[in-house]
mmCIF file as Biopython writes it, N, C-alpha, C and O atoms, coordinates in Angstrom:
data_model
#
loop_
_atom_site.group_PDB
_atom_site.id
_atom_site.type_symbol
_atom_site.label_atom_id
_atom_site.label_alt_id
_atom_site.label_comp_id
_atom_site.label_asym_id
_atom_site.label_entity_id
_atom_site.label_seq_id
_atom_site.pdbx_PDB_ins_code
_atom_site.Cartn_x
_atom_site.Cartn_y
_atom_site.Cartn_z
_atom_site.occupancy
_atom_site.B_iso_or_equiv
_atom_site.auth_seq_id
_atom_site.auth_asym_id
_atom_site.pdbx_PDB_model_num
ATOM 1   N N  . UNK A ? 1  ? 0.853   -1.166 0.000   1.0 0.0 1  A 1 
ATOM 2   C CA . UNK A ? 1  ? 0.000   0.000  0.000   1.0 0.0 1  A 1 
ATOM 3   C C  . UNK A ? 1  ? 0.902   1.234  0.000   1.0 0.0 1  A 1 
ATOM 4   O O  . UNK A ? 1  ? 1.782   1.360  0.852   1.0 0.0 1  A 1 
ATOM 5   N N  . UNK A ? 2  ? 0.691   2.122  -0.933  1.0 0.0 2  A 1 
ATOM 6   C CA . UNK A ? 2  ? 1.464   3.360  -1.020  1.0 0.0 2  A 1 
ATOM 7   C C  . UNK A ? 2  ? 0.856   4.405  -0.093  1.0 0.0 2  A 1 
ATOM 8   O O  . UNK A ? 2  ? -0.319  4.325  0.265   1.0 0.0 2  A 1 
ATOM 9   N N  . UNK A ? 3  ? 1.666   5.384  0.289   1.0 0.0 3  A 1 
ATOM 10  C CA . UNK A ? 3  ? 1.153   6.440  1.167   1.0 0.0 3  A 1 
ATOM 11  C C  . UNK A ? 3  ? 1.980   7.708  1.014   1.0 0.0 3  A 1 
ATOM 12  O O  . UNK A ? 3  ? 3.067   7.699  0.436   1.0 0.0 3  A 1 
ATOM 13  N N  . UNK A ? 4  ? 1.442   8.788  1.544   1.0 0.0 4  A 1 
ATOM 14  C CA . UNK A ? 4  ? 2.110   10.093 1.507   1.0 0.0 4  A 1 
ATOM 15  C C  . UNK A ? 4  ? 2.519   10.552 2.900   1.0 0.0 4  A 1 
ATOM 16  O O  . UNK A ? 4  ? 2.620   11.754 3.146   1.0 0.0 4  A 1 
ATOM 17  N N  . UNK A ? 5  ? 2.756   9.620  3.812   1.0 0.0 5  A 1 
ATOM 18  C CA . UNK A ? 5  ? 3.049   9.985  5.195   1.0 0.0 5  A 1 
ATOM 19  C C  . UNK A ? 5  ? 4.319   10.822 5.296   1.0 0.0 5  A 1 
ATOM 20  O O  . UNK A ? 5  ? 4.342   11.823 6.012   1.0 0.0 5  A 1 
ATOM 21  N N  . UNK A ? 6  ? 5.365   10.429 4.593   1.0 0.0 6  A 1 
ATOM 22  C CA . UNK A ? 6  ? 6.621   11.191 4.694   1.0 0.0 6  A 1 
ATOM 23  C C  . UNK A ? 6  ? 6.419   12.640 4.264   1.0 0.0 6  A 1 
ATOM 24  O O  . UNK A ? 6  ? 6.879   13.557 4.946   1.0 0.0 6  A 1 
ATOM 25  N N  . UNK A ? 7  ? 5.742   12.856 3.149   1.0 0.0 7  A 1 
ATOM 26  C CA . UNK A ? 7  ? 5.459   14.208 2.667   1.0 0.0 7  A 1 
ATOM 27  C C  . UNK A ? 7  ? 4.610   14.969 3.685   1.0 0.0 7  A 1 
ATOM 28  O O  . UNK A ? 7  ? 4.885   16.132 3.978   1.0 0.0 7  A 1 
ATOM 29  N N  . UNK A ? 8  ? 3.592   14.321 4.216   1.0 0.0 8  A 1 
ATOM 30  C CA . UNK A ? 8  ? 2.719   14.983 5.187   1.0 0.0 8  A 1 
ATOM 31  C C  . UNK A ? 8  ? 3.470   15.341 6.467   1.0 0.0 8  A 1 
ATOM 32  O O  . UNK A ? 8  ? 3.227   16.395 7.055   1.0 0.0 8  A 1 
ATOM 33  N N  . UNK A ? 9  ? 4.377   14.474 6.899   1.0 0.0 9  A 1 
ATOM 34  C CA . UNK A ? 9  ? 5.193   14.796 8.073   1.0 0.0 9  A 1 
ATOM 35  C C  . UNK A ? 9  ? 6.065   16.013 7.795   1.0 0.0 9  A 1 
ATOM 36  O O  . UNK A ? 9  ? 6.195   16.897 8.642   1.0 0.0 9  A 1 
ATOM 37  N N  . UNK A ? 10 ? 6.658   16.056 6.612   1.0 0.0 10 A 1 
ATOM 38  C CA . UNK A ? 10 ? 7.498   17.191 6.242   1.0 0.0 10 A 1 
ATOM 39  C C  . UNK A ? 10 ? 6.688   18.487 6.242   1.0 0.0 10 A 1 
ATOM 40  O O  . UNK A ? 10 ? 7.153   19.518 6.727   1.0 0.0 10 A 1 
ATOM 41  N N  . UNK A ? 11 ? 5.478   18.425 5.698   1.0 0.0 11 A 1 
ATOM 42  C CA . UNK A ? 11 ? 4.620   19.610 5.619   1.0 0.0 11 A 1 
ATOM 43  C C  . UNK A ? 11 ? 4.084   20.021 6.994   1.0 0.0 11 A 1 
ATOM 44  O O  . UNK A ? 11 ? 3.618   21.147 7.164   1.0 0.0 11 A 1 
ATOM 45  N N  . UNK A ? 12 ? 4.147   19.129 7.959   1.0 0.0 12 A 1 
ATOM 46  C CA . UNK A ? 12 ? 3.690   19.417 9.322   1.0 0.0 12 A 1 
ATOM 47  C C  . UNK A ? 12 ? 4.899   19.769 10.192  1.0 0.0 12 A 1 
ATOM 48  O O  . UNK A ? 12 ? 5.161   19.113 11.200  1.0 0.0 12 A 1 
ATOM 49  N N  . UNK A ? 13 ? 5.620   20.794 9.797   1.0 0.0 13 A 1 
ATOM 50  C CA . UNK A ? 13 ? 6.816   21.260 10.504  1.0 0.0 13 A 1 
ATOM 51  C C  . UNK A ? 13 ? 7.809   20.138 10.751  1.0 0.0 13 A 1 
ATOM 52  O O  . UNK A ? 13 ? 8.401   20.042 11.826  1.0 0.0 13 A 1 
ATOM 53  N N  . UNK A ? 14 ? 7.985   19.287 9.744   1.0 0.0 14 A 1 
ATOM 54  C CA . UNK A ? 14 ? 8.946   18.195 9.792   1.0 0.0 14 A 1 
ATOM 55  C C  . UNK A ? 14 ? 8.749   17.305 11.024  1.0 0.0 14 A 1 
ATOM 56  O O  . UNK A ? 14 ? 9.696   16.986 11.743  1.0 0.0 14 A 1 
ATOM 57  N N  . UNK A ? 15 ? 7.497   16.921 11.239  1.0 0.0 15 A 1 
ATOM 58  C CA . UNK A ? 15 ? 7.163   16.009 12.335  1.0 0.0 15 A 1 
ATOM 59  C C  . UNK A ? 15 ? 8.013   14.750 12.216  1.0 0.0 15 A 1 
ATOM 60  O O  . UNK A ? 15 ? 8.181   14.216 11.119  1.0 0.0 15 A 1 
ATOM 61  N N  . UNK A ? 16 ? 8.539   14.281 13.317  1.0 0.0 16 A 1 
ATOM 62  C CA . UNK A ? 16 ? 9.346   13.060 13.278  1.0 0.0 16 A 1 
ATOM 63  C C  . UNK A ? 16 ? 8.446   11.831 13.281  1.0 0.0 16 A 1 
ATOM 64  O O  . UNK A ? 16 ? 7.263   11.902 13.612  1.0 0.0 16 A 1 
ATOM 65  N N  . UNK A ? 17 ? 9.038   10.708 12.906  1.0 0.0 17 A 1 
ATOM 66  C CA . UNK A ? 17 ? 8.306   9.446  12.970  1.0 0.0 17 A 1 
ATOM 67  C C  . UNK A ? 17 ? 7.922   9.143  14.411  1.0 0.0 17 A 1 
ATOM 68  O O  . UNK A ? 17 ? 6.837   8.620  14.668  1.0 0.0 17 A 1 
ATOM 69  N N  . UNK A ? 18 ? 8.790   9.464  15.341  1.0 0.0 18 A 1 
ATOM 70  C CA . UNK A ? 18 ? 8.488   9.237  16.761  1.0 0.0 18 A 1 
ATOM 71  C C  . UNK A ? 18 ? 7.296   10.058 17.218  1.0 0.0 18 A 1 
ATOM 72  O O  . UNK A ? 18 ? 6.420   9.552  17.919  1.0 0.0 18 A 1 
ATOM 73  N N  . UNK A ? 19 ? 7.259   11.338 16.819  1.0 0.0 19 A 1 
ATOM 74  C CA . UNK A ? 19 ? 6.127   12.196 17.186  1.0 0.0 19 A 1 
ATOM 75  C C  . UNK A ? 19 ? 4.818   11.643 16.639  1.0 0.0 19 A 1 
ATOM 76  O O  . UNK A ? 19 ? 3.821   11.566 17.356  1.0 0.0 19 A 1 
ATOM 77  N N  . UNK A ? 20 ? 4.827   11.260 15.371  1.0 0.0 20 A 1 
ATOM 78  C CA . UNK A ? 20 ? 3.622   10.705 14.770  1.0 0.0 20 A 1 
ATOM 79  C C  . UNK A ? 20 ? 3.228   9.425  15.494  1.0 0.0 20 A 1 
ATOM 80  O O  . UNK A ? 20 ? 2.054   9.222  15.806  1.0 0.0 20 A 1 
ATOM 81  N N  . UNK A ? 21 ? 4.196   8.569  15.758  1.0 0.0 21 A 1 
ATOM 82  C CA . UNK A ? 21 ? 3.921   7.334  16.466  1.0 0.0 21 A 1 
ATOM 83  C C  . UNK A ? 21 ? 3.259   7.568  17.817  1.0 0.0 21 A 1 
ATOM 84  O O  . UNK A ? 21 ? 2.296   6.886  18.168  1.0 0.0 21 A 1 
ATOM 85  N N  . UNK A ? 22 ? 3.768   8.521  18.566  1.0 0.0 22 A 1 
ATOM 86  C CA . UNK A ? 22 ? 3.176   8.844  19.875  1.0 0.0 22 A 1 
ATOM 87  C C  . UNK A ? 22 ? 1.738   9.319  19.728  1.0 0.0 22 A 1 
ATOM 88  O O  . UNK A ? 22 ? 0.879   8.976  20.541  1.0 0.0 22 A 1 
ATOM 89  N N  . UNK A ? 23 ? 1.479   10.101 18.702  1.0 0.0 23 A 1 
ATOM 90  C CA . UNK A ? 23 ? 0.134   10.650 18.509  1.0 0.0 23 A 1 
ATOM 91  C C  . UNK A ? 23 ? -0.885  9.601  18.098  1.0 0.0 23 A 1 
ATOM 92  O O  . UNK A ? 23 ? -2.078  9.758  18.358  1.0 0.0 23 A 1 
ATOM 93  N N  . UNK A ? 24 ? -0.426  8.533  17.457  1.0 0.0 24 A 1 
ATOM 94  C CA . UNK A ? 24 ? -1.362  7.510  16.976  1.0 0.0 24 A 1 
ATOM 95  C C  . UNK A ? 24 ? -1.232  6.178  17.713  1.0 0.0 24 A 1 
ATOM 96  O O  . UNK A ? 24 ? -1.956  5.230  17.410  1.0 0.0 24 A 1 
ATOM 97  N N  . UNK A ? 25 ? -0.320  6.100  18.672  1.0 0.0 25 A 1 
ATOM 98  C CA . UNK A ? 25 ? -0.180  4.892  19.464  1.0 0.0 25 A 1 
ATOM 99  C C  . UNK A ? 25 ? 0.601   3.778  18.794  1.0 0.0 25 A 1 
ATOM 100 O O  . UNK A ? 25 ? 0.329   2.599  19.023  1.0 0.0 25 A 1 
ATOM 101 N N  . UNK A ? 26 ? 1.582   4.149  17.957  1.0 0.0 26 A 1 
ATOM 102 C CA . UNK A ? 26 ? 2.435   3.173  17.282  1.0 0.0 26 A 1 
ATOM 103 C C  . UNK A ? 26 ? 3.898   3.519  17.558  1.0 0.0 26 A 1 
ATOM 104 O O  . UNK A ? 26 ? 4.209   4.648  17.938  1.0 0.0 26 A 1 
ATOM 105 N N  . UNK A ? 27 ? 4.780   2.566  17.371  1.0 0.0 27 A 1 
ATOM 106 C CA . UNK A ? 27 ? 6.204   2.838  17.552  1.0 0.0 27 A 1 
ATOM 107 C C  . UNK A ? 27 ? 6.779   3.554  16.340  1.0 0.0 27 A 1 
ATOM 108 O O  . UNK A ? 27 ? 6.186   3.558  15.261  1.0 0.0 27 A 1 
ATOM 109 N N  . UNK A ? 28 ? 7.944   4.159  16.538  1.0 0.0 28 A 1 
ATOM 110 C CA . UNK A ? 28 ? 8.638   4.807  15.429  1.0 0.0 28 A 1 
ATOM 111 C C  . UNK A ? 28 ? 8.960   3.775  14.351  1.0 0.0 28 A 1 
ATOM 112 O O  . UNK A ? 28 ? 8.860   4.064  13.158  1.0 0.0 28 A 1 
ATOM 113 N N  . UNK A ? 29 ? 9.341   2.582  14.769  1.0 0.0 29 A 1 
ATOM 114 C CA . UNK A ? 29 ? 9.682   1.536  13.813  1.0 0.0 29 A 1 
ATOM 115 C C  . UNK A ? 29 ? 8.478   1.145  12.961  1.0 0.0 29 A 1 
ATOM 116 O O  . UNK A ? 29 ? 8.616   0.887  11.765  1.0 0.0 29 A 1 
ATOM 117 N N  . UNK A ? 30 ? 7.308   1.102  13.573  1.0 0.0 30 A 1 
ATOM 118 C CA . UNK A ? 30 ? 6.090   0.767  12.820  1.0 0.0 30 A 1 
ATOM 119 C C  . UNK A ? 30 ? 5.760   1.870  11.827  1.0 0.0 30 A 1 
ATOM 120 O O  . UNK A ? 30 ? 5.394   1.592  10.685  1.0 0.0 30 A 1 
ATOM 121 N N  . UNK A ? 31 ? 5.888   3.126  12.258  1.0 0.0 31 A 1 
ATOM 122 C CA . UNK A ? 31 ? 5.647   4.246  11.334  1.0 0.0 31 A 1 
ATOM 123 C C  . UNK A ? 31 ? 6.615   4.167  10.163  1.0 0.0 31 A 1 
ATOM 124 O O  . UNK A ? 31 ? 6.215   4.365  9.016   1.0 0.0 31 A 1 
ATOM 125 N N  . UNK A ? 32 ? 7.885   3.879  10.437  1.0 0.0 32 A 1 
ATOM 126 C CA . UNK A ? 32 ? 8.882   3.763  9.359   1.0 0.0 32 A 1 
ATOM 127 C C  . UNK A ? 32 ? 8.495   2.650  8.388   1.0 0.0 32 A 1 
ATOM 128 O O  . UNK A ? 32 ? 8.582   2.832  7.174   1.0 0.0 32 A 1 
ATOM 129 N N  . UNK A ? 33 ? 8.072   1.509  8.907   1.0 0.0 33 A 1 
ATOM 130 C CA . UNK A ? 33 ? 7.684   0.387  8.047   1.0 0.0 33 A 1 
ATOM 131 C C  . UNK A ? 33 ? 6.457   0.730  7.208   1.0 0.0 33 A 1 
ATOM 132 O O  . UNK A ? 33 ? 6.380   0.345  6.042   1.0 0.0 33 A 1 
ATOM 133 N N  . UNK A ? 34 ? 5.501   1.444  7.785   1.0 0.0 34 A 1 
ATOM 134 C CA . UNK A ? 34 ? 4.307   1.863  7.033   1.0 0.0 34 A 1 
ATOM 135 C C  . UNK A ? 34 ? 4.718   2.820  5.919   1.0 0.0 34 A 1 
ATOM 136 O O  . UNK A ? 34 ? 4.289   2.665  4.776   1.0 0.0 34 A 1 
ATOM 137 N N  . UNK A ? 35 ? 5.552   3.812  6.250   1.0 0.0 35 A 1 
ATOM 138 C CA . UNK A ? 35 ? 6.018   4.785  5.249   1.0 0.0 35 A 1 
ATOM 139 C C  . UNK A ? 35 ? 6.696   4.093  4.073   1.0 0.0 35 A 1 
ATOM 140 O O  . UNK A ? 35 ? 6.503   4.483  2.921   1.0 0.0 35 A 1 
ATOM 141 N N  . UNK A ? 36 ? 7.487   3.069  4.364   1.0 0.0 36 A 1 
ATOM 142 C CA . UNK A ? 36 ? 8.251   2.382  3.329   1.0 0.0 36 A 1 
ATOM 143 C C  . UNK A ? 36 ? 7.428   1.333  2.586   1.0 0.0 36 A 1 
ATOM 144 O O  . UNK A ? 36 ? 7.932   0.678  1.673   1.0 0.0 36 A 1 
ATOM 145 N N  . UNK A ? 37 ? 6.166   1.174  2.974   1.0 0.0 37 A 1 
ATOM 146 C CA . UNK A ? 37 ? 5.308   0.212  2.309   1.0 0.0 37 A 1 
ATOM 147 C C  . UNK A ? 37 ? 5.603   -1.229 2.676   1.0 0.0 37 A 1 
ATOM 148 O O  . UNK A ? 37 ? 5.145   -2.146 1.995   1.0 0.0 37 A 1 
ATOM 149 N N  . UNK A ? 38 ? 6.366   -1.443 3.749   1.0 0.0 38 A 1 
ATOM 150 C CA . UNK A ? 38 ? 6.690   -2.799 4.195   1.0 0.0 38 A 1 
ATOM 151 C C  . UNK A ? 38 ? 5.646   -3.354 5.148   1.0 0.0 38 A 1 
ATOM 152 O O  . UNK A ? 38 ? 5.667   -4.543 5.465   1.0 0.0 38 A 1 
ATOM 153 N N  . UNK A ? 39 ? 4.732   -2.508 5.609   1.0 0.0 39 A 1 
ATOM 154 C CA . UNK A ? 39 ? 3.718   -2.919 6.578   1.0 0.0 39 A 1 
ATOM 155 C C  . UNK A ? 39 ? 2.442   -2.138 6.304   1.0 0.0 39 A 1 
ATOM 156 O O  . UNK A ? 39 ? 2.481   -0.917 6.157   1.0 0.0 39 A 1 
ATOM 157 N N  . UNK A ? 40 ? 1.328   -2.824 6.235   1.0 0.0 40 A 1 
ATOM 158 C CA . UNK A ? 40 ? 0.035   -2.162 6.038   1.0 0.0 40 A 1 
ATOM 159 C C  . UNK A ? 40 ? -0.609  -1.974 7.412   1.0 0.0 40 A 1 
ATOM 160 O O  . UNK A ? 40 ? -0.773  -2.945 8.150   1.0 0.0 40 A 1 
ATOM 161 N N  . UNK A ? 41 ? -0.973  -0.752 7.763   1.0 0.0 41 A 1 
ATOM 162 C CA . UNK A ? 41 ? -1.561  -0.517 9.078   1.0 0.0 41 A 1 
ATOM 163 C C  . UNK A ? 41 ? -2.975  -1.076 9.160   1.0 0.0 41 A 1 
ATOM 164 O O  . UNK A ? 41 ? -3.627  -1.313 8.143   1.0 0.0 41 A 1 
ATOM 165 N N  . UNK A ? 42 ? -3.433  -1.280 10.387  1.0 0.0 42 A 1 
ATOM 166 C CA . UNK A ? 42 ? -4.840  -1.644 10.571  1.0 0.0 42 A 1 
ATOM 167 C C  . UNK A ? 42 ? -5.691  -0.473 10.088  1.0 0.0 42 A 1 
ATOM 168 O O  . UNK A ? 42 ? -5.201  0.648  9.952   1.0 0.0 42 A 1 
ATOM 169 N N  . UNK A ? 43 ? -6.937  -0.739 9.837   1.0 0.0 43 A 1 
ATOM 170 C CA . UNK A ? 43 ? -7.838  0.322  9.397   1.0 0.0 43 A 1 
ATOM 171 C C  . UNK A ? 43 ? -7.923  1.424  10.449  1.0 0.0 43 A 1 
ATOM 172 O O  . UNK A ? 43 ? -7.918  2.608  10.115  1.0 0.0 43 A 1 
ATOM 173 N N  . UNK A ? 44 ? -8.001  1.034  11.714  1.0 0.0 44 A 1 
ATOM 174 C CA . UNK A ? 44 ? -8.074  2.028  12.791  1.0 0.0 44 A 1 
ATOM 175 C C  . UNK A ? 44 ? -6.812  2.886  12.822  1.0 0.0 44 A 1 
ATOM 176 O O  . UNK A ? 44 ? -6.902  4.105  12.969  1.0 0.0 44 A 1 
ATOM 177 N N  . UNK A ? 45 ? -5.642  2.270  12.685  1.0 0.0 45 A 1 
ATOM 178 C CA . UNK A ? 45 ? -4.392  3.032  12.683  1.0 0.0 45 A 1 
ATOM 179 C C  . UNK A ? 45 ? -4.321  3.960  11.479  1.0 0.0 45 A 1 
ATOM 180 O O  . UNK A ? 45 ? -3.858  5.094  11.600  1.0 0.0 45 A 1 
ATOM 181 N N  . UNK A ? 46 ? -4.771  3.496  10.326  1.0 0.0 46 A 1 
ATOM 182 C CA . UNK A ? 46 ? -4.768  4.336  9.129   1.0 0.0 46 A 1 
ATOM 183 C C  . UNK A ? 46 ? -5.660  5.561  9.330   1.0 0.0 46 A 1 
ATOM 184 O O  . UNK A ? 46 ? -5.287  6.667  8.940   1.0 0.0 46 A 1 
ATOM 185 N N  . UNK A ? 47 ? -6.828  5.375  9.931   1.0 0.0 47 A 1 
ATOM 186 C CA . UNK A ? 47 ? -7.704  6.514  10.209  1.0 0.0 47 A 1 
ATOM 187 C C  . UNK A ? 47 ? -7.056  7.478  11.206  1.0 0.0 47 A 1 
ATOM 188 O O  . UNK A ? 47 ? -7.171  8.694  11.051  1.0 0.0 47 A 1 
ATOM 189 N N  . UNK A ? 48 ? -6.375  6.944  12.232  1.0 0.0 48 A 1 
ATOM 190 C CA . UNK A ? 48 ? -5.713  7.814  13.221  1.0 0.0 48 A 1 
ATOM 191 C C  . UNK A ? 48 ? -4.603  8.622  12.562  1.0 0.0 48 A 1 
ATOM 192 O O  . UNK A ? 48 ? -4.443  9.808  12.852  1.0 0.0 48 A 1 
ATOM 193 N N  . UNK A ? 49 ? -3.830  7.984  11.671  1.0 0.0 49 A 1 
ATOM 194 C CA . UNK A ? 49 ? -2.761  8.697  10.971  1.0 0.0 49 A 1 
ATOM 195 C C  . UNK A ? 49 ? -3.348  9.808  10.104  1.0 0.0 49 A 1 
ATOM 196 O O  . UNK A ? 49 ? -2.869  10.942 10.139  1.0 0.0 49 A 1 
ATOM 197 N N  . UNK A ? 50 ? -4.367  9.493  9.338   1.0 0.0 50 A 1 
ATOM 198 C CA . UNK A ? 50 ? -5.002  10.504 8.481   1.0 0.0 50 A 1 
ATOM 199 C C  . UNK A ? 50 ? -5.536  11.658 9.317   1.0 0.0 50 A 1 
ATOM 200 O O  . UNK A ? 50 ? -5.410  12.818 8.927   1.0 0.0 50 A 1 
ATOM 201 N N  . UNK A ? 51 ? -6.129  11.348 10.462  1.0 0.0 51 A 1 
ATOM 202 C CA . UNK A ? 51 ? -6.703  12.369 11.337  1.0 0.0 51 A 1 
ATOM 203 C C  . UNK A ? 51 ? -5.648  13.337 11.856  1.0 0.0 51 A 1 
ATOM 204 O O  . UNK A ? 51 ? -5.913  14.533 11.980  1.0 0.0 51 A 1 
ATOM 205 N N  . UNK A ? 52 ? -4.456  12.835 12.161  1.0 0.0 52 A 1 
ATOM 206 C CA . UNK A ? 52 ? -3.370  13.703 12.639  1.0 0.0 52 A 1 
ATOM 207 C C  . UNK A ? 52 ? -3.095  14.814 11.636  1.0 0.0 52 A 1 
ATOM 208 O O  . UNK A ? 52 ? -2.812  15.948 12.021  1.0 0.0 52 A 1 
ATOM 209 N N  . UNK A ? 53 ? -3.177  14.489 10.360  1.0 0.0 53 A 1 
ATOM 210 C CA . UNK A ? 53 ? -2.874  15.457 9.311   1.0 0.0 53 A 1 
ATOM 211 C C  . UNK A ? 53 ? -4.115  16.184 8.790   1.0 0.0 53 A 1 
ATOM 212 O O  . UNK A ? 53 ? -4.018  17.007 7.880   1.0 0.0 53 A 1 
ATOM 213 N N  . UNK A ? 54 ? -5.279  15.880 9.366   1.0 0.0 54 A 1 
ATOM 214 C CA . UNK A ? 54 ? -6.508  16.532 8.914   1.0 0.0 54 A 1 
ATOM 215 C C  . UNK A ? 54 ? -6.906  16.116 7.510   1.0 0.0 54 A 1 
ATOM 216 O O  . UNK A ? 54 ? -7.488  16.902 6.762   1.0 0.0 54 A 1 
ATOM 217 N N  . UNK A ? 55 ? -6.589  14.873 7.154   1.0 0.0 55 A 1 
ATOM 218 C CA . UNK A ? 55 ? -6.861  14.369 5.805   1.0 0.0 55 A 1 
ATOM 219 C C  . UNK A ? 55 ? -7.834  13.203 5.853   1.0 0.0 55 A 1 
ATOM 220 O O  . UNK A ? 55 ? -8.002  12.557 6.887   1.0 0.0 55 A 1 
ATOM 221 N N  . UNK A ? 56 ? -8.476  12.943 4.708   1.0 0.0 56 A 1 
ATOM 222 C CA . UNK A ? 56 ? -9.259  11.708 4.568   1.0 0.0 56 A 1 
ATOM 223 C C  . UNK A ? 56 ? -8.281  10.562 4.380   1.0 0.0 56 A 1 
ATOM 224 O O  . UNK A ? 56 ? -7.152  10.765 3.934   1.0 0.0 56 A 1 
ATOM 225 N N  . UNK A ? 57 ? -8.709  9.386  4.715   1.0 0.0 57 A 1 
ATOM 226 C CA . UNK A ? 57 ? -7.830  8.219  4.611   1.0 0.0 57 A 1 
ATOM 227 C C  . UNK A ? 57 ? -7.328  8.014  3.178   1.0 0.0 57 A 1 
ATOM 228 O O  . UNK A ? 57 ? -6.183  7.607  2.979   1.0 0.0 57 A 1 
ATOM 229 N N  . UNK A ? 58 ? -8.181  8.293  2.176   1.0 0.0 58 A 1 
ATOM 230 C CA . UNK A ? 58 ? -7.747  8.107  0.789   1.0 0.0 58 A 1 
ATOM 231 C C  . UNK A ? 58 ? -6.832  9.220  0.292   1.0 0.0 58 A 1 
ATOM 232 O O  . UNK A ? 58 ? -6.303  9.139  -0.817  1.0 0.0 58 A 1 
ATOM 233 N N  . UNK A ? 59 ? -6.641  10.250 1.097   1.0 0.0 59 A 1 
ATOM 234 C CA . UNK A ? 59 ? -5.668  11.291 0.762   1.0 0.0 59 A 1 
ATOM 235 C C  . UNK A ? 59 ? -4.282  10.944 1.311   1.0 0.0 59 A 1 
ATOM 236 O O  . UNK A ? 59 ? -3.289  11.579 0.954   1.0 0.0 59 A 1 
ATOM 237 N N  . UNK A ? 60 ? -4.224  9.944  2.172   1.0 0.0 60 A 1 
ATOM 238 C CA . UNK A ? 60 ? -2.961  9.526  2.775   1.0 0.0 60 A 1 
ATOM 239 C C  . UNK A ? 60 ? -2.493  8.194  2.199   1.0 0.0 60 A 1 
ATOM 240 O O  . UNK A ? 60 ? -1.314  8.024  1.889   1.0 0.0 60 A 1 
ATOM 241 N N  . UNK A ? 61 ? -3.421  7.251  2.057   1.0 0.0 61 A 1 
ATOM 242 C CA . UNK A ? 61 ? -3.098  5.902  1.600   1.0 0.0 61 A 1 
ATOM 243 C C  . UNK A ? 61 ? -3.666  5.657  0.211   1.0 0.0 61 A 1 
ATOM 244 O O  . UNK A ? 61 ? -4.774  6.085  -0.109  1.0 0.0 61 A 1 
ATOM 245 N N  . UNK A ? 62 ? -2.879  4.953  -0.616  1.0 0.0 62 A 1 
ATOM 246 C CA . UNK A ? 62 ? -3.270  4.705  -2.004  1.0 0.0 62 A 1 
ATOM 247 C C  . UNK A ? 62 ? -3.031  3.247  -2.354  1.0 0.0 62 A 1 
ATOM 248 O O  . UNK A ? 62 ? -1.993  2.680  -2.011  1.0 0.0 62 A 1 
ATOM 249 N N  . UNK A ? 63 ? -3.981  2.653  -3.027  1.0 0.0 63 A 1 
ATOM 250 C CA . UNK A ? 63 ? -3.829  1.283  -3.498  1.0 0.0 63 A 1 
ATOM 251 C C  . UNK A ? 63 ? -3.209  1.350  -4.885  1.0 0.0 63 A 1 
ATOM 252 O O  . UNK A ? 63 ? -3.876  1.767  -5.831  1.0 0.0 63 A 1 
ATOM 253 N N  . UNK A ? 64 ? -1.951  0.951  -5.030  1.0 0.0 64 A 1 
ATOM 254 C CA . UNK A ? 64 ? -1.253  1.136  -6.316  1.0 0.0 64 A 1 
ATOM 255 C C  . UNK A ? 64 ? -1.810  0.291  -7.452  1.0 0.0 64 A 1 
ATOM 256 O O  . UNK A ? 64 ? -1.494  0.546  -8.614  1.0 0.0 64 A 1 
ATOM 257 N N  . UNK A ? 65 ? -2.621  -0.697 -7.150  1.0 0.0 65 A 1 
ATOM 258 C CA . UNK A ? 65 ? -3.134  -1.586 -8.189  1.0 0.0 65 A 1 
ATOM 259 C C  . UNK A ? 65 ? -4.488  -1.139 -8.738  1.0 0.0 65 A 1 
ATOM 260 O O  . UNK A ? 65 ? -5.036  -1.792 -9.626  1.0 0.0 65 A 1 
ATOM 261 N N  . UNK A ? 66 ? -5.025  -0.053 -8.230  1.0 0.0 66 A 1 
ATOM 262 C CA . UNK A ? 66 ? -6.340  0.427  -8.674  1.0 0.0 66 A 1 
ATOM 263 C C  . UNK A ? 66 ? -6.322  0.767  -10.162 1.0 0.0 66 A 1 
ATOM 264 O O  . UNK A ? 66 ? -7.294  0.487  -10.863 1.0 0.0 66 A 1 
ATOM 265 N N  . UNK A ? 67 ? -5.252  1.356  -10.652 1.0 0.0 67 A 1 
ATOM 266 C CA . UNK A ? 67 ? -5.168  1.710  -12.076 1.0 0.0 67 A 1 
ATOM 267 C C  . UNK A ? 67 ? -5.182  0.461  -12.959 1.0 0.0 67 A 1 
ATOM 268 O O  . UNK A ? 67 ? -5.790  0.458  -14.029 1.0 0.0 67 A 1 
ATOM 269 N N  . UNK A ? 68 ? -4.514  -0.589 -12.508 1.0 0.0 68 A 1 
ATOM 270 C CA . UNK A ? 68 ? -4.506  -1.831 -13.283 1.0 0.0 68 A 1 
ATOM 271 C C  . UNK A ? 68 ? -5.909  -2.401 -13.419 1.0 0.0 68 A 1 
ATOM 272 O O  . UNK A ? 68 ? -6.287  -2.889 -14.485 1.0 0.0 68 A 1 
ATOM 273 N N  . UNK A ? 69 ? -6.674  -2.341 -12.348 1.0 0.0 69 A 1 
ATOM 274 C CA . UNK A ? 69 ? -8.025  -2.904 -12.347 1.0 0.0 69 A 1 
ATOM 275 C C  . UNK A ? 69 ? -8.902  -2.156 -13.337 1.0 0.0 69 A 1 
ATOM 276 O O  . UNK A ? 69 ? -9.669  -2.780 -14.071 1.0 0.0 69 A 1 
ATOM 277 N N  . UNK A ? 70 ? -8.807  -0.838 -13.373 1.0 0.0 70 A 1 
ATOM 278 C CA . UNK A ? 70 ? -9.658  -0.071 -14.283 1.0 0.0 70 A 1 
ATOM 279 C C  . UNK A ? 70 ? -9.196  -0.202 -15.727 1.0 0.0 70 A 1 
ATOM 280 O O  . UNK A ? 70 ? -10.009 -0.064 -16.641 1.0 0.0 70 A 1 
ATOM 281 N N  . UNK A ? 71 ? -7.912  -0.464 -15.958 1.0 0.0 71 A 1 
ATOM 282 C CA . UNK A ? 71 ? -7.426  -0.615 -17.325 1.0 0.0 71 A 1 
ATOM 283 C C  . UNK A ? 71 ? -7.859  -1.945 -17.936 1.0 0.0 71 A 1 
ATOM 284 O O  . UNK A ? 71 ? -8.043  -2.038 -19.150 1.0 0.0 71 A 1 
ATOM 285 N N  . UNK A ? 72 ? -8.022  -2.972 -17.106 1.0 0.0 72 A 1 
ATOM 286 C CA . UNK A ? 72 ? -8.350  -4.289 -17.628 1.0 0.0 72 A 1 
ATOM 287 C C  . UNK A ? 72 ? -9.847  -4.541 -17.687 1.0 0.0 72 A 1 
ATOM 288 O O  . UNK A ? 72 ? -10.263 -5.546 -18.263 1.0 0.0 72 A 1 
ATOM 289 N N  . UNK A ? 73 ? -10.668 -3.680 -17.121 1.0 0.0 73 A 1 
ATOM 290 C CA . UNK A ? 73 ? -12.109 -3.880 -17.133 1.0 0.0 73 A 1 
ATOM 291 C C  . UNK A ? 73 ? -12.773 -3.128 -18.258 1.0 0.0 73 A 1 
ATOM 292 O O  . UNK A ? 73 ? -13.994 -3.192 -18.407 1.0 0.0 73 A 1 
#
């Protein structure tokens, strides 16, 4: 799952991964793994992350295969 967390952290006065983790109840390591696309957060965690930035969940997280599905249908 792709996401814009790193960009959003930068735009939020360069919020650290640790700061974001504290605000959403996750570790810095988990935030790093989510940012790098190595770990997909739970739905609740994804909503909490989006809420920190004042965004909708689909403005933060993106399913990279959505374009493939629409091209083949």
